[in-house]
Z-matrix of the N, CA and C atoms (Angstrom, degrees):
N
C 1 1.458
C 2 1.526 1 109.69
N 3 1.336 2 116.43 1 137.71
C 4 1.457 3 121.15 2 175.17
C 5 1.523 4 108.58 3 -124.86
N 6 1.326 5 115.99 4 150.42
C 7 1.459 6 119.99 5 173.47
C 8 1.519 7 109.86 6 -159.58
N 9 1.318 8 115.41 7 174.33
C 10 1.462 9 121.61 8 179.12
C 11 1.518 10 109.18 9 -97.47
N 12 1.329 11 116.60 10 137.49
C 13 1.465 12 120.95 11 174.87
C 14 1.525 13 109.33 12 -137.68
N 15 1.330 14 117.88 13 147.66
C 16 1.464 15 119.95 14 168.87
C 17 1.525 16 108.50 15 -71.27
N 18 1.315 17 117.07 16 148.42
C 19 1.467 18 119.17 17 -177.26
C 20 1.524 19 111.45 18 -125.28
N 21 1.329 20 113.54 19 149.30
C 22 1.465 21 123.77 20 -179.12
C 23 1.538 22 106.19 21 -130.74
N 24 1.346 23 118.45 22 81.82
C 25 1.472 24 120.25 23 -177.58
C 26 1.528 25 111.35 24 -64.33
N 27 1.332 26 116.41 25 134.44
C 28 1.460 27 122.00 26 179.96
C 29 1.522 28 110.08 27 -139.28
N 30 1.321 29 115.70 28 153.96
C 31 1.463 30 120.74 29 178.94
C 32 1.513 31 112.71 30 -82.51
N 33 1.314 32 116.04 31 47.71
C 34 1.465 33 122.67 32 178.54
C 35 1.521 34 108.13 33 -141.97
N 36 1.329 35 115.50 34 169.58
C 37 1.463 36 121.72 35 170.62
C 38 1.516 37 107.32 36 -114.59
N 39 1.318 38 115.85 37 126.76
C 40 1.470 39 121.81 38 177.19
C 41 1.520 40 108.12 39 -108.47
N 42 1.325 41 116.83 40 137.24
C 43 1.463 42 121.22 41 -179.63
C 44 1.529 43 111.22 42 -109.79
N 45 1.324 44 117.40 43 153.09
C 46 1.470 45 120.35 44 174.39
C 47 1.534 46 110.60 45 -55.40
N 48 1.311 47 115.61 46 135.75
C 49 1.457 48 120.95 47 -179.12
C 50 1.506 49 114.19 48 87.95
N 51 1.331 50 118.05 49 -11.86
C 52 1.460 51 120.98 50 -177.57
C 53 1.530 52 111.21 51 -73.66
N 54 1.323 53 115.98 52 137.76
C 55 1.458 54 122.51 53 173.70
C 56 1.524 55 107.74 54 -94.15
N 57 1.328 56 116.42 55 119.13
C 58 1.465 57 120.94 56 -174.14
C 59 1.533 58 109.98 57 -126.94
N 60 1.333 59 115.77 58 125.22
C 61 1.460 60 121.36 59 175.65
C 62 1.524 61 109.50 60 -98.47
N 63 1.327 62 117.31 61 134.08
C 64 1.462 63 121.94 62 -177.10
C 65 1.523 64 110.59 63 -129.90
N 66 1.336 65 115.18 64 143.61
C 67 1.463 66 121.82 65 171.26
C 68 1.520 67 106.99 66 -102.86
N 69 1.308 68 117.41 67 117.37
C 70 1.467 69 122.40 68 -174.27
C 71 1.529 70 108.91 69 -101.91
N 72 1.345 71 116.57 70 120.04
C 73 1.460 72 118.82 71 -177.60
C 74 1.527 73 113.37 72 -129.38
N 75 1.339 74 119.61 73 -24.92
C 76 1.459 75 120.20 74 179.74
C 77 1.538 76 110.08 75 -74.48
N 78 1.343 77 117.80 76 137.27
C 79 1.461 78 120.41 77 -178.62
C 80 1.524 79 114.29 78 -54.14
N 81 1.336 80 117.58 79 -39.06
C 82 1.476 81 119.31 80 -177.98
C 83 1.519 82 111.39 81 -64.46
N 84 1.329 83 117.33 82 -36.28
C 85 1.460 84 119.11 83 -178.27
C 86 1.524 85 111.87 84 -85.51
N 87 1.330 86 116.74 85 -23.77
C 88 1.460 87 118.58 86 170.66
C 89 1.527 88 109.63 87 -64.63
N 90 1.335 89 116.49 88 -39.34
C 91 1.461 90 120.53 89 176.19
C 92 1.528 91 110.45 90 -64.64
N 93 1.330 92 116.70 91 -44.48
C 94 1.460 93 121.22 92 -179.74
C 95 1.533 94 110.92 93 -58.81
N 96 1.330 95 116.56 94 -49.03
C 97 1.462 96 120.38 95 -177.23
C 98 1.525 97 110.75 96 -65.63
N 99 1.328 98 117.63 97 -42.20
C 100 1.465 99 121.17 98 -179.58
C 101 1.519 100 110.73 99 -60.95
N 102 1.335 101 116.89 100 -43.24
C 103 1.464 102 120.15 101 -177.65
C 104 1.533 103 111.23 102 -72.16
N 105 1.329 104 117.14 103 -38.73
C 106 1.477 105 119.70 104 178.00
C 107 1.519 106 110.52 105 -65.68
N 108 1.325 107 116.45 106 -40.82
C 109 1.468 108 120.05 107 179.18
C 110 1.521 109 110.31 108 -64.68
N 111 1.326 110 117.35 109 -44.02
C 112 1.454 111 120.93 110 -178.47
C 113 1.520 112 112.04 111 -65.60
N 114 1.341 113 116.93 112 -35.45
C 115 1.459 114 121.03 113 -178.31
C 116 1.510 115 114.44 114 -94.79
N 117 1.342 116 116.84 115 -0.89
C 118 1.461 117 120.42 116 -178.40
C 119 1.520 118 112.66 117 62.79
N 120 1.333 119 116.36 118 35.29
C 121 1.463 120 120.41 119 -175.74
C 122 1.525 121 111.33 120 -111.38
N 123 1.331 122 117.39 121 150.37
C 124 1.454 123 121.02 122 176.16
C 125 1.526 124 110.72 123 -83.01
N 126 1.326 125 115.86 124 172.33
C 127 1.460 126 121.87 125 173.36
C 128 1.522 127 108.60 126 -139.53
N 129 1.323 128 116.19 127 167.51
C 130 1.455 129 120.15 128 -175.80
C 131 1.515 130 112.93 129 -107.49
N 132 1.329 131 116.42 130 142.53
C 133 1.468 132 121.68 131 173.01
C 134 1.530 133 108.15 132 -115.88
N 135 1.348 134 117.71 133 93.78
C 136 1.466 135 119.63 134 172.28
C 137 1.532 136 108.77 135 -78.85
N 138 1.311 137 116.48 136 146.49
C 139 1.468 138 120.98 137 -179.07
C 140 1.525 139 110.61 138 -76.45
N 141 1.319 140 115.16 139 143.11
C 142 1.467 141 122.15 140 173.02
C 143 1.527 142 107.88 141 -111.55
N 144 1.330 143 116.54 142 118.73
C 145 1.461 144 121.82 143 -179.19
C 146 1.527 145 108.14 144 -129.90
N 147 1.322 146 115.68 145 128.78
C 148 1.470 147 121.40 146 -178.05
C 149 1.535 148 111.20 147 54.34
N 150 1.329 149 115.50 148 44.55
C 151 1.471 150 122.67 149 177.60
C 152 1.529 151 113.18 150 62.18
N 153 1.322 152 116.43 151 25.12
C 154 1.455 153 120.16 152 179.07
C 155 1.519 154 109.69 153 -128.86
N 156 1.344 155 116.45 154 132.17
C 157 1.458 156 120.46 155 177.17
C 158 1.519 157 108.91 156 -76.77
N 159 1.325 158 116.17 157 120.21
C 160 1.466 159 121.33 158 -178.25
C 161 1.532 160 110.27 159 -80.34
N 162 1.327 161 115.63 160 161.10
C 163 1.463 162 119.44 161 -176.42
C 164 1.522 163 113.15 162 -77.87
N 165 1.331 164 117.73 163 -20.63
C 166 1.459 165 121.07 164 -178.66
C 167 1.524 166 111.07 165 -99.99
N 168 1.316 167 114.92 166 147.31
C 169 1.450 168 120.10 167 177.01
C 170 1.516 169 109.83 168 -163.16
N 171 1.320 170 115.75 169 -170.91
C 172 1.463 171 120.44 170 -178.61
C 173 1.519 172 110.36 171 -128.61
N 174 1.322 173 114.85 172 132.52
C 175 1.456 174 121.82 173 174.19
C 176 1.523 175 108.22 174 -74.04
N 177 1.325 176 117.14 175 134.01
C 178 1.464 177 120.35 176 -179.24
C 179 1.530 178 109.89 177 -129.56
N 180 1.304 179 115.50 178 154.33
C 181 1.466 180 121.32 179 174.88
C 182 1.515 181 108.95 180 -114.50
N 183 1.317 182 115.86 181 151.64
C 184 1.461 183 121.29 182 176.82
C 185 1.532 184 108.49 183 -83.50
N 186 1.319 185 116.49 184 116.03
C 187 1.459 186 119.97 185 176.48
C 188 1.522 187 111.90 186 -81.14
N 189 1.322 188 115.16 187 -35.88
C 190 1.470 189 118.97 188 -174.51
C 191 1.519 190 109.93 189 -166.41
N 192 1.313 191 116.92 190 139.83
C 193 1.465 192 121.32 191 165.65
C 194 1.524 193 106.14 192 -95.16
N 195 1.321 194 115.79 193 105.27
C 196 1.463 195 120.59 194 -170.55
C 197 1.522 196 112.07 195 -73.52
N 198 1.336 197 115.99 196 -38.25
C 199 1.465 198 118.77 197 -177.57
C 200 1.513 199 109.80 198 -156.87
N 201 1.325 200 115.70 199 140.66
C 202 1.458 201 122.13 200 172.81
C 203 1.528 202 107.24 201 -119.32
N 204 1.329 203 115.91 202 123.65
C 205 1.455 204 120.92 203 -176.68
C 206 1.534 205 111.01 204 -87.57
N 207 1.322 206 115.54 205 166.15
C 208 1.469 207 120.88 206 -177.22
C 209 1.519 208 112.47 207 -59.33
N 210 1.341 209 116.77 208 -32.32
C 211 1.469 210 120.29 209 -178.60
C 212 1.532 211 112.56 210 -86.63
N 213 1.327 212 117.40 211 5.58
C 214 1.459 213 120.77 212 177.24
C 215 1.517 214 114.64 213 96.27
N 216 1.310 215 118.63 214 -12.63
C 217 1.463 216 121.42 215 176.49
C 218 1.523 217 109.02 216 -65.82
N 219 1.316 218 116.04 217 156.33
C 220 1.463 219 118.57 218 -177.45
C 221 1.523 220 112.50 219 -148.75
N 222 1.302 221 115.49 220 154.88
C 223 1.461 222 123.30 221 172.66
C 224 1.523 223 107.48 222 -108.70
N 225 1.342 224 116.12 223 130.02
C 226 1.463 225 119.18 224 -178.41
C 227 1.528 226 110.41 225 -130.69
N 228 1.330 227 115.35 226 156.71
C 229 1.457 228 122.83 227 173.45
C 230 1.518 229 108.15 228 -114.65
N 231 1.325 230 116.41 229 130.71
C 232 1.457 231 120.30 230 -178.23
C 233 1.529 232 110.60 231 -128.41
N 234 1.318 233 114.86 232 168.89
C 235 1.474 234 121.23 233 177.33
C 236 1.520 235 109.26 234 -139.31
N 237 1.340 236 116.27 235 132.31
C 238 1.456 237 120.90 236 177.54
C 239 1.522 238 111.26 237 -69.83
N 240 1.344 239 116.34 238 138.96
C 241 1.464 240 121.22 239 -177.63
C 242 1.519 241 112.75 240 -109.24
N 243 1.346 242 117.18 241 -61.10
C 244 1.459 243 119.73 242 -178.13
C 245 1.525 244 110.31 243 -157.15
N 246 1.326 245 114.95 244 158.78
C 247 1.462 246 121.96 245 -178.42
C 248 1.529 247 109.42 246 -79.30
N 249 1.338 248 115.29 247 140.15
C 250 1.461 249 119.58 248 175.18
C 251 1.524 250 110.28 249 -127.78
N 252 1.320 251 114.89 250 162.05
C 253 1.468 252 121.86 251 173.04
C 254 1.529 253 107.96 252 -120.41
N 255 1.322 254 117.47 253 127.88
C 256 1.462 255 120.38 254 179.12
C 257 1.525 256 109.73 255 -77.17
N 258 1.319 257 115.71 256 125.39
C 259 1.460 258 121.53 257 176.18
C 260 1.523 259 110.93 258 -93.27
N 261 1.318 260 115.87 259 -34.26
C 262 1.463 261 121.22 260 179.40
C 263 1.514 262 109.22 261 -155.47
N 264 1.326 263 116.57 262 129.67
C 265 1.458 264 121.03 263 176.74
C 266 1.519 265 108.94 264 -94.52
N 267 1.333 266 116.22 265 135.53
C 268 1.466 267 121.68 266 -179.84
C 269 1.522 268 107.35 267 -115.49
N 270 1.339 269 115.63 268 102.67
C 271 1.458 270 121.16 269 -173.12
C 272 1.523 271 113.12 270 -73.05
N 273 1.316 272 116.98 271 -34.69
C 274 1.462 273 120.60 272 -174.69
C 275 1.521 274 110.30 273 -118.01
N 276 1.334 275 115.10 274 122.40
C 277 1.464 276 122.19 275 179.09
C 278 1.519 277 109.19 276 -122.04
N 279 1.333 278 119.18 277 140.61
C 280 1.460 279 121.99 278 -179.93
C 281 1.538 280 112.12 279 -56.86
N 282 1.313 281 115.89 280 125.30
C 283 1.473 282 122.95 281 176.29
C 284 1.532 283 113.80 282 63.94
N 285 1.349 284 116.63 283 16.94
C 286 1.458 285 119.73 284 179.74
C 287 1.523 286 110.04 285 -118.65
N 288 1.319 287 115.45 286 141.82
C 289 1.469 288 120.35 287 174.88
C 290 1.527 289 111.45 288 -86.47
N 291 1.339 290 116.23 289 -23.27
C 292 1.468 291 121.26 290 -176.04
C 293 1.523 292 110.89 291 -95.87
N 294 1.332 293 115.13 292 171.46
C 295 1.467 294 121.74 293 178.89
C 296 1.528 295 110.02 294 -102.63
N 297 1.319 296 114.64 295 171.93
C 298 1.455 297 120.25 296 177.79
C 299 1.517 298 110.32 297 -142.05
N 300 1.317 299 116.20 298 -178.37
C 301 1.461 300 120.67 299 -179.30
C 302 1.520 301 110.30 300 -155.99
N 303 1.324 302 114.47 301 148.38
C 304 1.459 303 121.57 302 167.58
C 305 1.533 304 105.85 303 -87.81
N 306 1.316 305 117.05 304 125.68
C 307 1.466 306 120.15 305 -174.29
C 308 1.527 307 111.17 306 -130.12
N 309 1.323 308 114.50 307 159.28
C 310 1.465 309 121.67 308 170.16
C 311 1.522 310 107.37 309 -122.67
N 312 1.328 311 115.53 310 164.82
C 313 1.461 312 120.92 311 -176.38
C 314 1.532 313 109.15 312 -121.20
N 315 1.340 314 117.47 313 100.52
C 316 1.469 315 120.17 314 -178.77
C 317 1.526 316 111.21 315 -61.14
N 318 1.318 317 115.40 316 146.74
C 319 1.468 318 119.85 317 176.13
C 320 1.514 319 109.44 318 -64.85
N 321 1.319 320 116.70 319 131.56
C 322 1.461 321 122.11 320 -174.51
C 323 1.525 322 109.36 321 -119.72
N 324 1.335 323 116.09 322 109.20
C 325 1.467 324 121.48 323 179.71
C 326 1.527 325 108.83 324 -83.23
N 327 1.324 326 116.67 325 112.63
C 328 1.459 327 121.41 326 -174.49
C 329 1.524 328 112.85 327 -98.13
N 330 1.329 329 117.62 328 12.15
C 331 1.467 330 121.31 329 -179.55
C 332 1.527 331 109.06 330 -81.89
N 333 1.335 332 115.98 331 113.80
C 334 1.461 333 120.48 332 -178.63
C 335 1.511 334 112.23 333 -118.15
N 336 1.323 335 115.31 334 -173.21
C 337 1.456 336 123.59 335 -179.28
C 338 1.525 337 108.49 336 -109.39
N 339 1.330 338 116.88 337 116.48
C 340 1.457 339 120.42 338 -174.92
C 341 1.535 340 112.70 339 -65.48
N 342 1.328 341 118.35 340 -42.26
C 343 1.461 342 120.15 341 -179.28
C 344 1.536 343 110.82 342 -66.82
N 345 1.321 344 116.48 343 -37.01
C 346 1.468 345 120.06 344 176.30
C 347 1.528 346 109.54 345 -63.97
N 348 1.313 347 116.26 346 -39.64
C 349 1.464 348 120.15 347 179.57
C 350 1.524 349 111.08 348 -65.21
N 351 1.309 350 116.98 349 -37.17
C 352 1.458 351 120.28 350 177.75
C 353 1.530 352 111.29 351 -61.90
N 354 1.337 353 115.89 352 -38.97
C 355 1.459 354 120.62 353 177.48
C 356 1.525 355 111.45 354 -66.08
N 357 1.325 356 116.77 355 -37.44
C 358 1.468 357 121.31 356 178.50
C 359 1.524 358 110.00 357 -65.53
N 360 1.335 359 116.34 358 -44.26
C 361 1.465 360 120.08 359 178.93
C 362 1.532 361 110.30 360 -61.71
N 363 1.324 362 117.10 361 -41.20
C 364 1.472 363 120.50 362 177.84
C 365 1.526 364 110.22 363 -63.43
N 366 1.327 365 116.67 364 -39.57
C 367 1.463 366 120.83 365 178.79
C 368 1.521 367 111.31 366 -64.64
N 369 1.317 368 117.18 367 -40.91
C 370 1.463 369 120.60 368 179.22
C 371 1.524 370 110.43 369 -65.56
N 372 1.329 371 116.87 370 -38.00
C 373 1.471 372 119.99 371 176.47
C 374 1.526 373 110.84 372 -62.56
N 375 1.333 374 116.17 373 -40.81
C 376 1.461 375 120.24 374 177.66
C 377 1.528 376 110.70 375 -64.72
N 378 1.325 377 116.18 376 -40.44
C 379 1.462 378 121.51 377 177.12
C 380 1.524 379 110.48 378 -59.44
N 381 1.327 380 116.56 379 -46.88
C 382 1.458 381 120.72 380 -179.30
C 383 1.529 382 111.35 381 -64.01
N 384 1.337 383 116.10 382 -36.18
C 385 1.462 384 120.39 383 178.48
C 386 1.522 385 110.54 384 -63.94
N 387 1.332 386 116.54 385 -43.95
C 388 1.468 387 120.79 386 179.07
C 389 1.526 388 111.51 387 -65.61
N 390 1.338 389 115.94 388 -35.84
C 391 1.460 390 120.65 389 -179.54
C 392 1.525 391 112.35 390 -83.36
N 393 1.342 392 116.00 391 -8.93
C 394 1.457 393 122.38 392 -179.04
C 395 1.537 394 111.09 393 58.05
N 396 1.329 395 113.93 394 47.56
C 397 1.464 396 120.08 395 176.07
C 398 1.525 397 108.93 396 -124.22
N 399 1.317 398 115.59 397 155.57
C 400 1.464 399 121.34 398 176.62
C 401 1.524 400 109.14 399 -122.16
N 402 1.303 401 116.91 400 120.93
C 403 1.462 402 122.02 401 176.45
C 404 1.518 403 108.43 402 -134.98
N 405 1.310 404 116.17 403 134.57
C 406 1.456 405 120.54 404 179.34
C 407 1.526 406 110.02 405 -93.21
N 408 1.311 407 115.67 406 138.18
C 409 1.455 408 120.39 407 175.94
C 410 1.532 409 109.54 408 -74.53
N 411 1.343 410 116.88 409 152.13
C 412 1.469 411 119.51 410 -176.02
C 413 1.524 412 114.68 411 -75.73
N 414 1.336 413 116.79 412 -10.41
C 415 1.463 414 121.18 413 -177.23
C 416 1.523 415 109.30 414 -140.94
N 417 1.335 416 117.79 415 167.29
C 418 1.470 417 119.56 416 170.14
C 419 1.533 418 110.27 417 -58.85
N 420 1.308 419 116.96 418 147.46
C 421 1.473 420 121.23 419 -173.18
C 422 1.526 421 112.68 420 -56.85
N 423 1.321 422 117.38 421 -35.13
C 424 1.463 423 120.14 422 -176.96
C 425 1.537 424 111.87 423 -72.86
N 426 1.319 425 117.24 424 -8.61
C 427 1.475 426 121.14 425 179.93
C 428 1.531 427 112.44 426 -107.62
N 429 1.319 428 117.92 427 -0.03
C 430 1.464 429 121.30 428 -175.21
C 431 1.517 430 112.82 429 -77.16
N 432 1.342 431 115.34 430 141.03
C 433 1.459 432 122.33 431 170.80
C 434 1.526 433 108.86 432 -130.41
N 435 1.301 434 117.80 433 -176.26
C 436 1.469 435 121.03 434 -169.83
C 437 1.522 436 113.12 435 -58.61
N 438 1.334 437 117.59 436 -44.30
C 439 1.463 438 119.44 437 -178.65
C 440 1.529 439 111.48 438 -61.10
N 441 1.333 440 116.69 439 -31.43
C 442 1.466 441 120.44 440 -177.01
C 443 1.524 442 112.92 441 -71.45
N 444 1.333 443 117.57 442 -26.40
C 445 1.468 444 120.45 443 -173.31
C 446 1.520 445 113.60 444 -113.78
N 447 1.332 446 118.29 445 -4.86
C 448 1.471 447 120.43 446 -173.06
C 449 1.527 448 112.24 447 -57.50
N 450 1.333 449 116.99 448 -40.86
C 451 1.471 450 120.01 449 -179.73
C 452 1.525 451 112.56 450 -72.29
N 453 1.320 452 117.75 451 -9.58
C 454 1.466 453 122.01 452 -179.08
C 455 1.531 454 112.10 453 -95.92
N 456 1.334 455 117.09 454 -6.26
C 457 1.465 456 120.36 455 -168.18
C 458 1.526 457 113.90 456 -95.45
N 459 1.340 458 117.89 457 4.87
C 460 1.459 459 119.71 458 178.23
C 461 1.520 460 114.26 459 73.75
N 462 1.332 461 117.29 460 28.15
C 463 1.456 462 121.08 461 178.08
C 464 1.524 463 110.09 462 -77.37
N 465 1.323 464 116.51 463 148.52
C 466 1.463 465 120.57 464 170.92
C 467 1.524 466 108.47 465 -74.08
N 468 1.330 467 117.23 466 168.99
C 469 1.462 468 120.60 467 178.42
C 470 1.525 469 110.59 468 -60.04
N 471 1.329 470 117.12 469 -40.96
C 472 1.465 471 120.77 470 178.95
C 473 1.525 472 110.71 471 -63.69
N 474 1.332 473 116.69 472 -40.54
C 475 1.466 474 120.52 473 179.48
C 476 1.528 475 110.82 474 -68.37
N 477 1.338 476 117.23 475 -38.44
C 478 1.465 477 119.29 476 176.77
C 479 1.526 478 110.47 477 -61.87
N 480 1.336 479 115.84 478 -37.52
C 481 1.466 480 119.47 479 178.70
C 482 1.526 481 111.10 480 -69.20
N 483 1.334 482 116.54 481 -38.89
C 484 1.463 483 119.76 482 177.39
C 485 1.525 484 110.48 483 -60.40
N 486 1.326 485 116.90 484 -38.80
C 487 1.460 486 120.31 485 178.03
C 488 1.531 487 110.63 486 -66.94
N 489 1.342 488 116.84 487 -37.18
C 490 1.467 489 120.83 488 177.89
C 491 1.526 490 111.54 489 -60.61
N 492 1.322 491 116.84 490 -30.93
C 493 1.456 492 121.77 491 -177.66
C 494 1.530 493 113.04 492 -75.60
N 495 1.331 494 117.04 493 -15.23
C 496 1.459 495 120.82 494 -178.70
C 497 1.522 496 109.94 495 -82.47
N 498 1.316 497 116.34 496 123.87
C 499 1.465 498 120.96 497 -172.48
C 500 1.524 499 113.38 498 -102.91
N 501 1.331 500 117.12 499 18.52
C 502 1.458 501 121.18 500 173.63
C 503 1.526 502 109.14 501 -133.15
N 504 1.315 503 117.11 502 133.45
C 505 1.461 504 120.95 503 -178.25
C 506 1.525 505 111.47 504 -59.80
N 507 1.315 506 118.13 505 -39.17
C 508 1.468 507 119.68 506 178.84
C 509 1.525 508 111.69 507 -61.68
N 510 1.334 509 117.17 508 -37.82
C 511 1.466 510 120.67 509 176.95
C 512 1.530 511 110.42 510 -64.59
N 513 1.306 512 115.75 511 -41.81
C 514 1.469 513 119.56 512 179.72
C 515 1.528 514 110.78 513 -65.22
N 516 1.324 515 116.55 514 -39.69
C 517 1.464 516 119.73 515 177.94
C 518 1.529 517 111.25 516 -64.17
N 519 1.322 518 116.91 517 -43.11
C 520 1.466 519 120.21 518 178.64
C 521 1.527 520 111.02 519 -63.80
N 522 1.333 521 116.53 520 -37.15
C 523 1.469 522 120.84 521 178.60
C 524 1.532 523 109.87 522 -62.17
N 525 1.336 524 116.22 523 -46.40
C 526 1.467 525 119.87 524 179.62
C 527 1.526 526 111.45 525 -65.54
N 528 1.330 527 116.92 526 -39.33
C 529 1.464 528 120.09 527 179.64
C 530 1.532 529 110.70 528 -62.38
N 531 1.337 530 117.00 529 -45.86
C 532 1.467 531 120.49 530 178.93
C 533 1.529 532 111.07 531 -61.79
N 534 1.323 533 116.42 532 -40.96
C 535 1.469 534 120.19 533 179.84
C 536 1.527 535 110.68 534 -61.42
N 537 1.333 536 116.68 535 -46.95
C 538 1.461 537 120.19 536 -177.87
C 539 1.527 538 111.58 537 -66.48
N 540 1.324 539 116.49 538 -38.18
C 541 1.470 540 119.95 539 177.36
C 542 1.524 541 111.97 540 -63.86
N 543 1.319 542 115.72 541 -25.99
C 544 1.467 543 120.39 542 -179.95
C 545 1.526 544 112.00 543 -82.33
N 546 1.339 545 116.51 544 -44.40
C 547 1.466 546 118.86 545 -170.85
C 548 1.524 547 114.14 546 -87.30
N 549 1.332 548 118.60 547 -31.45
C 550 1.465 549 120.00 548 -175.71
C 551 1.529 550 112.20 549 -63.44
N 552 1.356 551 120.17 550 -46.41
C 553 1.468 552 118.54 551 177.59
C 554 1.531 553 112.88 552 -60.70
N 555 1.324 554 116.99 553 -36.09
C 556 1.466 555 120.42 554 178.80
C 557 1.522 556 110.21 555 -64.36
N 558 1.335 557 116.83 556 -45.62
C 559 1.459 558 120.60 557 179.94
C 560 1.531 559 111.16 558 -66.41
N 561 1.329 560 116.85 559 -38.36
C 562 1.461 561 120.49 560 178.57
C 563 1.524 562 110.84 561 -62.94
N 564 1.326 563 116.57 562 -40.26
C 565 1.461 564 121.32 563 177.80
C 566 1.523 565 110.74 564 -66.02
N 567 1.326 566 116.47 565 -39.87
C 568 1.465 567 120.46 566 177.78
C 569 1.515 568 111.24 567 -63.80
N 570 1.352 569 115.76 568 -38.96
C 571 1.458 570 119.89 569 179.31
C 572 1.525 571 110.61 570 -64.62
N 573 1.350 572 116.01 571 -41.52
C 574 1.465 573 120.36 572 177.82
C 575 1.527 574 110.41 573 -64.11
N 576 1.333 575 116.41 574 -39.94
C 577 1.465 576 120.89 575 178.99
C 578 1.523 577 110.32 576 -65.10
N 579 1.330 578 116.77 577 -38.72
C 580 1.460 579 120.79 578 179.03
C 581 1.522 580 110.34 579 -61.96
N 582 1.329 581 116.40 580 -40.79
C 583 1.461 582 120.15 581 179.09
C 584 1.525 583 111.20 582 -65.53
N 585 1.340 584 116.98 583 -37.42
C 586 1.471 585 120.28 584 177.28
C 587 1.523 586 111.09 585 -63.98
N 588 1.323 587 116.10 586 -41.40
C 589 1.468 588 120.35 587 179.41
C 590 1.520 589 110.43 588 -64.13
N 591 1.315 590 117.21 589 -38.57
C 592 1.462 591 120.85 590 178.37
C 593 1.528 592 111.45 591 -60.35
N 594 1.331 593 116.26 592 -36.69
C 595 1.466 594 120.49 593 -177.19
C 596 1.526 595 112.42 594 -74.47
N 597 1.323 596 118.06 595 -20.72
C 598 1.456 597 121.78 596 -177.12
C 599 1.534 598 110.60 597 -61.24
N 600 1.350 599 116.55 598 123.63
C 601 1.460 600 120.79 599 179.45
C 602 1.513 601 113.70 600 96.30
N 603 1.341 602 116.54 601 -12.82
C 604 1.457 603 118.91 602 178.14
C 605 1.525 604 109.74 603 -77.28
N 606 1.346 605 116.31 604 154.16
C 607 1.470 606 119.96 605 172.26
C 608 1.525 607 108.39 606 -68.00
N 609 1.299 608 116.53 607 130.21
C 610 1.455 609 120.74 608 -175.98
C 611 1.528 610 109.13 609 -113.14
N 612 1.302 611 115.08 610 134.11
C 613 1.460 612 122.04 611 178.04
C 614 1.532 613 106.89 612 -98.14
N 615 1.331 614 116.77 613 88.71
C 616 1.453 615 121.49 614 -175.49
C 617 1.515 616 110.48 615 -111.34
N 618 1.312 617 116.24 616 138.76
C 619 1.463 618 121.21 617 178.92
C 620 1.522 619 108.60 618 -83.26
N 621 1.349 620 116.18 619 133.04
C 622 1.461 621 120.64 620 179.63
C 623 1.515 622 112.31 621 -70.12
N 624 1.325 623 114.91 622 158.63
C 625 1.461 624 120.68 623 -178.92
C 626 1.517 625 109.30 624 -81.27
């Protein structure tokens, strides 16, 4: 299926099911949000990486316009719906300040492996422990899938986009598993090195040979 959607390019990756709060201040996007809200229509957020609009993005719906300020700026709450691929970008639209795109919606296989997911969640917890950060997951652990934890796994923007391009849950799980297997040993080694540096200069109680 293909259709036309208004687009709001941003330097982030949005995943299906994600709750995203946005502050809207540019006139073109204030117009976009006002018209989508009035018509009950979704809009697309394609990712912008290295100053380039990528072909993949996520369709989102407006859950709520939380506040509209006197100058027209607004705070909104949105939710990711599904991944799209841009077939053609339309920069100029009659009477519109914003752009649009003709998009298609790739088939997305959401069947994953629960035990593999449990290992990924455990790995992310270990990552957070090493980084000394606390982040709460959006759902109970037994309900989590790749989209729910991707922003918690320490991926770069490019890596988050690569995961968005994967249209099978098992592929996304394997991607996260490989990432965690790569970064956790590095962080653990850095933590050990940090402890060694802390000890340098301290009085040491060492037994002679």
